[in-house]
N, C-alpha and C positions, 0 to 999 in steps of 0.2 A: 159688676165689672169695675176694676180699679182704674182710676184716672190719675194722671200726674200733673202737677203744676208746671207751667212752662219754664219756670226758673229753677226747678228741682234739678239737682245734680251735684257733682263733686267739683268744687272750686278750690284752687290753691290761693291762699292768702299769704303772700310773700313779696319779696322785693325782686325776684327773678334773677338773683345774682348767685354765683357759685359760692359754696361754703364747705369747709371741712369740719369734721367732728372735733378735731383738735382746736380749730379757731373758735367754734361754738363753746367748747369747754373752757377755754381760756377767757373768753368774753364773759361767760357766766361767773367765772372765778373773780374777775375784776369787779363785777357788779356786787357780788356777795362778799368781797374782801376776803377771799379764800383762794389759796393756791391749790388747784386740783392736782392730784397725783395721777398723771396720765401714764398708763401702762400699754405699751404696744405689743400686741400678740403677733405671731407669724401671720402673714397675709394668707387669706383663703380665696379659693376660686369664687368669683362672683362678688367679692367685697366691693362696696361702693367707696370710691376714693373722694369724690366730691358730690354734693347734692345741689341741685338747682331746680326750683319749681318754676313753672310758667304761669304767668298771670294773663295770658292771652284770652282764654275763655271768659275769665272774670271781667276783663277789660271790654271784650266784645259785647257781653251781655249787660253789664252795669256801668261801664265807663270807668271802672276802678283803676286807680294808679297809686301805688304805694308812695307815701310821703315820709314815713317814719324810718329812720335808720335802724339797723338791726340792734345795735347796742342800746339805743334809746327805747325801742319797743321792749326789749328784754328787761331793761331797768324798770320801766313802768309796770310790767307784769310782775317782776320780783317784788317791787314795793307794794303792789296790790295784795299779793299773797301774804306778804309779811304783815300788812295791816289786818288782814283777815285772821291770821294766826294770833296776833295781839288781841284783837277784839274777842275772839273765841276763848282765849286764855283768861281774859278779864271776866267774861261771863261765867266760865267754869269756876274761877276763884270765888266769885260772888255766890255762886250756887253752893259751893263747899262751905263757905264761911257762914252763910245764912241758913243753910240746911234746906233750902227750897230753891226752885228755879228762879232765875233773875227776871 
């Protein structure tokens, strides 16, 4: 018989604030120093205009309260992935130049 852990479940890790896809794209563009080309298609039935996650379940279970602003969190995440890309590129370059794994 399968048992579950009491903390098992789906939790939103977010700030609990509304955001639009446009705002998200523009914020990511600022962080990456890139101006995204945003193309608006005709609205479709059921389109989500704003997204807002709730942290209520996470707060009730673990006492979680978001302290990081959206732009700061995205910036830290972007920097992390950029550093991983640079690390992996350096390892690949060493593998290619030496002819064997780093």
